[in-house]
RODO-2510 file (C-alpha; in nm, 4 decimals, decimal comma):
residues 322
     n   res          X          Y          Z
     1     m    -5,0336     2,0192     5,0623
     2     t    -4,7154     2,1834     5,1747
     3     r    -4,4102     2,0740     4,9773
     4     p    -4,1348     1,9559     5,2160
     5     e    -3,8191     2,1595     5,2007
     6     m    -3,5039     1,9917     5,0746
     7     p    -3,1971     2,0229     5,2958
     8     t    -2,9583     2,2948     5,1871
     9     a    -2,6272     2,1745     5,0383
    10     p    -2,3295     2,2591     5,2578
    11     s    -2,1166     2,5512     5,1462
    12     g    -1,7580     2,5159     5,0305
    13     p    -1,6015     2,2860     4,7701
    14     g    -1,7883     1,9735     4,6818
    15     p    -1,8854     1,7550     4,3847
    16     q    -1,9972     1,9513     4,0796
    17     s    -2,3546     1,9314     3,9610
    18     p    -2,4173     1,6650     3,6948
    19     a    -2,5008     1,9346     3,4408
    20     v    -2,3109     2,2611     3,4331
    21     g    -2,3445     2,4808     3,1255
    22     g    -2,5109     2,1937     2,9354
    23     r    -2,2246     1,9470     2,9943
    24     s    -2,2464     1,6209     3,1846
    25     r    -1,9755     1,5641     3,4378
    26     r    -1,7309     1,2839     3,3731
    27     g    -1,8555     0,9519     3,5003
    28     a    -2,2238     1,0477     3,4855
    29     p    -2,4498     0,7611     3,3755
    30     r    -2,5572     0,7510     3,0117
    31     t    -2,8368     0,5651     2,8356
    32     y    -2,7191     0,2438     2,6657
    33     d    -2,9447     0,0181     2,4598
    34     f    -2,8092    -0,3369     2,4759
    35     r    -3,0284    -0,4368     2,1818
    36     r    -2,8510    -0,1876     1,9556
    37     p    -2,4925    -0,1556     2,0760
    38     t    -2,2653     0,0896     1,9018
    39     k    -2,0447    -0,1216     1,6789
    40     l    -1,9174     0,1075     1,4046
    41     s    -1,5853     0,2515     1,5151
    42     r    -1,4360     0,5675     1,3727
    43     e    -1,1946     0,3557     1,1681
    44     h    -1,4837     0,1528     1,0259
    45     v    -1,6680     0,4681     0,9259
    46     r    -1,3557     0,6039     0,7557
    47     v    -1,3096     0,2854     0,5508
    48     l    -1,6777     0,2890     0,4547
    49     q    -1,6642     0,6557     0,3647
    50     i    -1,3755     0,6017     0,1236
    51     a    -1,5571     0,3113    -0,0435
    52     q    -1,8950     0,4867    -0,0619
    53     e    -1,7427     0,8057    -0,2013
    54     a    -1,5715     0,5992    -0,4720
    55     f    -1,9043     0,4313    -0,5479
    56     a    -2,0769     0,7713    -0,5692
    57     r    -1,8199     0,9000    -0,8188
    58     q    -1,8444     0,5947    -1,0402
    59     a    -2,2235     0,5824    -1,0145
    60     t    -2,2368     0,9464    -1,1259
    61     t    -2,0416     0,8543    -1,4390
    62     v    -2,2647     0,5528    -1,5107
    63     l    -2,5871     0,7502    -1,4633
    64     t    -2,4683     1,0372    -1,6812
    65     t    -2,3557     0,8002    -1,9566
    66     m    -2,6568     0,5686    -1,9625
    67     l    -2,9242     0,8349    -1,9106
    68     r    -2,7573     1,0920    -2,1383
    69     t    -2,8388     1,3752    -1,9007
    70     g    -2,6853     1,5497    -1,6028
    71     a    -2,6819     1,3171    -1,3017
    72     r    -2,5052     1,3144    -0,9683
    73     l    -2,4846     1,0852    -0,6660
    74     e    -2,3301     1,2555    -0,3620
    75     l    -2,2581     1,0952    -0,0238
    76     l    -2,4137     1,2724     0,2747
    77     g    -2,3050     1,0435     0,5574
    78     i    -2,2901     0,6954     0,7062
    79     e    -2,5172     0,5836     0,9882
    80     q    -2,5896     0,2740     1,1922
    81     h    -2,9441     0,1558     1,2608
    82     s    -3,1446    -0,1513     1,3279
    83     y    -3,3118    -0,2645     1,0062
    84     d    -3,6586    -0,1864     1,1425
    85     d    -3,5548     0,1684     1,2336
    86     y    -3,4115     0,2209     0,8871
    87     v    -3,7234     0,0915     0,7108
    88     a    -3,9335     0,3321     0,9176
    89     t    -3,7506     0,6269     0,7568
    90     l    -3,8447     0,5274     0,3999
    91     p    -4,1397     0,6789     0,2151
    92     k    -4,4148     0,4602     0,0761
    93     p    -4,4116     0,3818    -0,2110
    94     c    -4,0384     0,3715    -0,2792
    95     f    -3,8128     0,1956    -0,5300
    96     l    -3,6065    -0,0709    -0,3537
    97     t    -3,3826    -0,3404    -0,4930
    98     t    -3,2174    -0,6085    -0,2811
    99     f    -2,8982    -0,7796    -0,3890
   100     t    -2,6822    -1,0666    -0,2718
   101     i    -2,3219    -1,0005    -0,1673
   102     e    -2,1609    -1,3390    -0,2324
   103     p    -1,9421    -1,4804    -0,0907
   104     l    -2,0545    -1,2863     0,2184
   105     a    -2,3770    -1,3742     0,3938
   106     g    -2,6819    -1,1500     0,3971
   107     k    -2,8147    -0,8990     0,1490
   108     g    -2,7708    -0,5350     0,0598
   109     l    -3,0406    -0,2883    -0,0352
   110     l    -3,0489     0,0155    -0,2624
   111     a    -3,3412     0,2576    -0,2253
   112     y    -3,4425     0,5820    -0,3948
   113     p    -3,7696     0,7624    -0,4760
   114     l    -4,0088     0,5956    -0,7194
   115     d    -4,0390     0,9065    -0,9383
   116     l    -3,6602     0,8986    -0,9920
   117     a    -3,6829     0,5329    -1,0921
   118     m    -3,9552     0,6215    -1,3450
   119     a    -3,7461     0,9148    -1,4689
   120     t    -3,4474     0,6862    -1,5357
   121     v    -3,6683     0,4681    -1,7568
   122     d    -3,7942     0,7794    -1,9355
   123     h    -3,4391     0,8964    -2,0053
   124     m    -3,3224     0,5522    -2,1219
   125     l    -3,6120     0,5442    -2,3702
   126     g    -3,5144     0,8831    -2,5115
   127     g    -3,7491     1,1027    -2,3087
   128     s    -3,6711     1,4185    -2,1163
   129     g    -3,7711     1,2813    -1,7754
   130     a    -3,9361     1,6147    -1,6941
   131     a    -4,2970     1,4979    -1,7224
   132     q    -4,5034     1,3989    -1,4185
   133     q    -4,4107     1,0398    -1,3361
   134     p    -4,6754     0,7824    -1,2353
   135     e    -4,6709     0,6340    -0,8845
   136     r    -4,7119     0,2677    -0,9716
   137     p    -4,4972    -0,0463    -0,9927
   138     l    -4,2785    -0,0796    -1,2988
   139     t    -4,4061    -0,2874    -1,5886
   140     t    -4,2154    -0,5922    -1,7092
   141     m    -4,0457    -0,3920    -1,9839
   142     e    -3,9608    -0,1058    -1,7459
   143     t    -3,8192    -0,3552    -1,4962
   144     t    -3,5950    -0,5047    -1,7662
   145     i    -3,4682    -0,1607    -1,8675
   146     t    -3,4040    -0,0632    -1,5051
   147     g    -3,2243    -0,3950    -1,4500
   148     q    -2,9563    -0,2940    -1,7001
   149     l    -2,8859     0,0219    -1,5005
   150     l    -2,8873    -0,1643    -1,1687
   151     t    -2,6394    -0,4212    -1,3028
   152     r    -2,3943    -0,1431    -1,3940
   153     l    -2,4388     0,0260    -1,0555
   154     l    -2,3744    -0,2989    -0,8685
   155     q    -2,0602    -0,3562    -1,0744
   156     e    -1,9328    -0,0152    -0,9655
   157     f    -2,0279    -0,0970    -0,6054
   158     a    -1,8147    -0,4134    -0,6189
   159     a    -1,5222    -0,2197    -0,7680
   160     a    -1,5461     0,0527    -0,5014
   161     f    -1,5412    -0,2058    -0,2197
   162     t    -1,2465    -0,4062    -0,3573
   163     h    -1,0145    -0,2837    -0,0800
   164     v    -1,2738    -0,3907     0,1802
   165     a    -1,4055    -0,7231     0,0495
   166     d    -1,4203    -0,9088    -0,2798
   167     v    -1,7966    -0,9249    -0,3344
   168     r    -2,0042    -1,0208    -0,6374
   169     p    -2,3387    -0,8430    -0,5942
   170     v    -2,6381    -0,9649    -0,7943
   171     s    -2,9829    -0,8040    -0,7866
   172     d    -3,2457    -1,0515    -0,6678
   173     g    -3,5668    -0,8522    -0,6463
   174     i    -3,7478    -0,5191    -0,6654
   175     e    -4,0039    -0,3957    -0,4125
   176     y    -4,2103    -0,0806    -0,3668
   177     d    -4,3305    -0,1290    -0,0098
   178     p    -4,0397    -0,0929     0,2369
   179     a    -4,2037    -0,3420     0,4728
   180     l    -4,1812    -0,6130     0,2048
   181     a    -3,8121    -0,5664     0,1245
   182     q    -3,6713    -0,8269     0,3617
   183     a    -3,2998    -0,7581     0,3306
   184     a    -3,2373    -0,8346     0,7012
   185     a    -3,4105    -0,9258     1,0251
   186     g    -3,5754    -0,6364     1,2030
   187     s    -3,3263    -0,6271     1,4912
   188     d    -3,0142    -0,6733     1,2744
   189     t    -2,7633    -0,3894     1,2729
   190     v    -2,7173    -0,2374     0,9282
   191     m    -2,4825     0,0261     0,7891
   192     v    -2,6719     0,2955     0,6008
   193     a    -2,4991     0,5249     0,3515
   194     r    -2,7237     0,8178     0,2635
   195     f    -2,6880     1,0042    -0,0667
   196     t    -2,8413     1,2881    -0,2616
   197     l    -2,9448     1,1633    -0,6081
   198     s    -2,9982     1,4177    -0,8865
   199     i    -3,1198     1,3224    -1,2345
   200     g    -3,1884     1,6129    -1,4659
   201     t    -3,4085     1,8560    -1,2744
   202     r    -3,5203     1,5936    -1,0215
   203     e    -3,3566     1,5347    -0,6869
   204     g    -3,4214     1,2921    -0,4041
   205     a    -3,2682     1,0958    -0,1192
   206     a    -3,1055     0,7590    -0,1873
   207     s    -2,9581     0,5063     0,0519
   208     l    -2,7373     0,1979     0,0317
   209     v    -2,7746    -0,0540     0,3140
   210     l    -2,5249    -0,3266     0,4057
   211     p    -2,5360    -0,5834     0,6890
   212     f    -2,2822    -0,5029     0,9588
   213     s    -2,2238    -0,8624     1,0716
   214     s    -2,1175    -0,9695     0,7220
   215     f    -1,8737    -0,6811     0,6684
   216     a    -1,7381    -0,6514     1,0248
   217     p    -1,4288    -0,8782     0,9804
   218     a    -1,3441    -0,7190     0,6440
   219     l    -1,3813    -0,3687     0,7880
   220     s    -1,1499    -0,4549     1,0770
   221     d    -0,8882    -0,5919     0,8375
   222     a    -0,9133    -0,2850     0,6128
   223     a    -0,8916    -0,0461     0,9098
   224     s    -0,6041    -0,2294     1,0796
   225     p    -0,2471    -0,1269     0,9936
   226     q    -0,1530    -0,4949     0,9983
   227     l    -0,2903    -0,6671     0,6901
   228     s    -0,4300    -1,0162     0,7053
   229     e    -0,2422    -1,2961     0,5307
   230     s    -0,4916    -1,3014     0,2438
   231     a    -0,4628    -0,9229     0,2021
   232     q    -0,0831    -0,9459     0,2065
   233     r    -0,0889    -1,2171    -0,0611
   234     e    -0,3292    -1,0104    -0,2693
   235     r    -0,1084    -0,7029    -0,2362
   236     q     0,2000    -0,9069    -0,3307
   237     r     0,0250    -1,0459    -0,6403
   238     a    -0,0831    -0,6951    -0,7374
   239     a     0,2731    -0,5634    -0,6990
   240     e     0,4137    -0,8480    -0,9095
   241     a     0,1510    -0,7938    -1,1791
   242     l     0,2232    -0,4209    -1,1833
   243     t     0,5976    -0,4796    -1,2114
   244     e     0,5456    -0,7285    -1,4946
   245     r     0,3249    -0,4878    -1,6902
   246     l     0,5614    -0,1946    -1,6343
   247     e     0,8465    -0,3962    -1,7861
   248     l     0,6410    -0,4314    -2,1066
   249     v     0,5543    -0,0631    -2,1445
   250     p     0,7159     0,0814    -2,4625
   251     v     0,9456     0,3780    -2,3985
   252     d     1,0844     0,6258    -2,6538
   253     v     1,4666     0,6337    -2,6379
   254     s     1,6883     0,8915    -2,8090
   255     v     2,0635     0,9004    -2,8730
   256     r     2,1741     1,2604    -2,9055
   257     f     2,4572     1,5082    -2,8942
   258     t     2,4781     1,7522    -2,6068
   259     p     2,1883     1,9977    -2,6585
   260     l     2,2750     2,3344    -2,8101
   261     e     2,1233     2,6678    -2,7149
   262     v     2,0729     2,9345    -2,9827
   263     s     1,8878     3,2633    -2,9853
   264     s     1,5445     3,2940    -3,1415
   265     e     1,6867     3,5287    -3,4043
   266     d     1,9503     3,2744    -3,5120
   267     l     1,6932     2,9965    -3,5160
   268     l     1,4511     3,1900    -3,7365
   269     s     1,7273     3,2976    -3,9760
   270     l     1,8496     2,9440    -4,0525
   271     t     1,8618     2,8545    -4,4203
   272     v     1,9765     2,5562    -4,6217
   273     g     2,3548     2,5235    -4,6017
   274     d     2,4006     2,6984    -4,2664
   275     v     2,6261     2,5235    -4,0158
   276     l     2,5478     2,4869    -3,6458
   277     l     2,8568     2,4508    -3,4294
   278     l     2,7903     2,1826    -3,1683
   279     r     2,9395     2,2095    -2,8222
   280     h     2,9875     1,8333    -2,8145
   281     p     3,3574     1,7246    -2,7837
   282     r     3,4725     1,4889    -3,0572
   283     d     3,5846     1,2221    -2,8099
   284     a     3,2771     1,2443    -2,5814
   285     p     3,0097     0,9716    -2,6048
   286     l     2,6534     1,0535    -2,7039
   287     e     2,3731     1,0766    -2,4487
   288     v     2,1045     0,8076    -2,4322
   289     t     1,7867     0,9744    -2,3059
   290     t     1,4201     0,9106    -2,2410
   291     n     1,1711     1,1802    -2,1486
   292     d     1,4651     1,4261    -2,1596
   293     v     1,6484     1,2332    -1,8847
   294     t     1,9971     1,0977    -1,9574
   295     f     2,0361     0,7433    -1,8245
   296     a     2,3295     0,6078    -2,0291
   297     h     2,5996     0,6968    -2,2828
   298     a     2,6869     0,5402    -2,6174
   299     i     2,9082     0,5688    -2,9236
   300     a     2,7959     0,5480    -3,2849
   301     s     2,8218     0,2008    -3,4339
   302     n     2,6445    -0,0242    -3,6824
   303     h     2,4727    -0,3619    -3,6720
   304     r     2,3677    -0,5645    -3,9751
   305     r     2,3926    -0,2693    -4,2129
   306     r     2,1956    -0,0455    -3,9719
   307     l     2,3152     0,2429    -3,7618
   308     a     2,3383     0,1511    -3,3959
   309     a     2,4602     0,2802    -3,0601
   310     a     2,6949     0,0803    -2,8402
   311     i     2,6494     0,1496    -2,4700
   312     v     2,9716     0,2612    -2,3015
   313     p     3,0636     0,3604    -1,9455
   314     t     2,9610     0,7073    -1,8384
   315     p     3,2356     0,9703    -1,8829
   316     s     3,2899     0,9994    -1,5073
   317     a     3,3261     0,6203    -1,4687
   318     a     3,5624     0,6023    -1,7661
   319     k     3,8136     0,8479    -1,6170
   320     d     4,1156     0,7070    -1,4406
   321     p     4,0902     0,7883    -1,0677
   322     a     4,4681     0,8453    -1,0631
***
């Protein structure tokens, strides 16, 4: 068959081709999946990134302390998926723990390789964690030992997300088959934070999953420059508590003459009976200082058979303006 010829485009200026140099022209149609709409804004991602990086830092400290070996959790990025799409990326078997996020609805999920989970148990029991780890479910004793570590990690997660939402996460189950870890419905949108987890000489990929619908209002409040009423009250209470505690902090206060400068030679040659001539006028008040900063003036006095200092006006304020 002879292929029909297409009419030649007229010469001269006209609309640009939809793809020039690999770029789509403005207004060109794009694929949009209404089942998985893009919901995470740039501001949401920034708030999540700050919280997840804080969690990674604190988790690194917890892992290093409890396992007594070099450990590191490092954030790689934050993604948005449907729950089914996320589960499809997990290896099988895999160590997964789901946890509640009261008072918010839904569940979170923490996942990392099974050999790393076995290595954590090995380290907590005094082992090196370098031996070949079995690919099997944890025993009852191993589950109990791992639960102690998970409890500490979830506490650090709650602390890292304080500026986003006040959550009280509690682990409610461990699974090894990703298909059985029902943290959300398959079509639900979830926020996935991906990490690199290193324990000793082992390294693997870890992920922390949170339901978007539960965190969406809190993320909007945290990303908005205008705080909600509850956030404003919380900030006010925090400021009042900070002010109250600062007023109780002990501070070293000194009452001194005007400091004197001497050479190193004179200082090293001082002996008992030598006299240092002060540059402090006889009628000038003493300086009241803290952290080498003068904040008041005083004169020598006594109170109940003890030496004391009576606060007086500063020399400049005491002078007669006339």
